C-alpha positions in Angstrom: 79.6 119.5 102.2 81.5 118.6 99.1 81.2 115.1 97.6 83.3 113.2 95.2 86.8 113.7 94.0 88.0 117.1 92.8 89.9 116.0 89.7 90.4 119.5 88.4 92.4 120.7 91.5 94.4 117.6 92.4 97.9 118.3 93.6 99.6 115.0 93.5 99.5 111.8 91.5 101.3 108.6 92.3 102.2 105.7 90.1 104.7 102.9 90.4 105.6 99.5 89.2 103.3 96.6 89.8 105.3 93.5 90.8 103.9 90.6 89.0 104.9 87.3 87.3 104.2 86.4 83.8 101.8 83.7 84.9 99.9 86.2 87.0 100.2 84.3 90.2 102.0 85.7 93.2 105.2 84.2 94.6 104.5 83.1 98.2 106.9 80.8 100.0 110.5 80.0 100.8 113.1 81.4 98.4 115.1 78.4 96.9 118.7 78.4 98.0 118.1 81.0 100.8 117.1 79.4 104.1 115.0 81.7 106.3 113.8 83.9 103.4 110.1 83.8 102.6 108.7 85.7 99.7 105.2 87.2 99.4 105.3 89.3 96.2 104.0 89.6 92.7 100.3 90.2 93.6 99.9 92.6 90.6 97.2 95.1 91.5 95.6 92.8 94.0 98.0 93.2 96.9 95.6 94.8 99.4 92.8 92.5 98.4 95.0 89.3 98.7 96.8 90.5 101.9 94.7 88.4 104.3 95.0 85.2 102.3 98.7 85.8 101.8 99.2 86.5 105.5 97.5 83.1 106.3 99.8 81.3 103.9 102.9 82.9 105.2 101.9 82.3 108.8 101.4 78.6 108.0 104.8 78.5 106.4 106.5 80.2 109.3 104.8 78.1 112.0 105.4 74.8 110.2 101.7 74.3 109.3 101.5 75.2 105.6 98.3 74.8 103.7 99.5 72.0 101.4 96.6 72.4 99.1 97.6 76.0 98.2 101.3 76.5 98.8 102.7 74.5 95.7 100.8 76.7 93.3 102.5 79.9 94.6 105.9 78.4 95.4 108.7 80.8 94.3 110.7 77.9 92.9 108.3 77.6 90.0 109.5 81.0 88.7 113.0 79.8 88.7 112.1 76.6 86.9 109.8 78.2 84.3 111.5 81.6 83.9 108.5 83.5 85.3 110.4 86.4 86.8 109.0 89.9 86.7 107.7 91.0 83.4 
């Protein structure tokens, strides 16, 4: 049985952009000026790790029970006000 990665004989590599904001915090919440659109983006390289927490935040927003202690810090409107768009 072979163990470990075979780096010498790899056939494919993948890389792509990392969606992130300049302040390093994801954008999670309603998109200002676009009713019915909720963003959950900008997690940098932590998307899979933060998926459960992001899912809970989005669920709260969609069901009308947001976590008021967390949602303001991730509100997409802050990027518009501070110019924190993708870097």
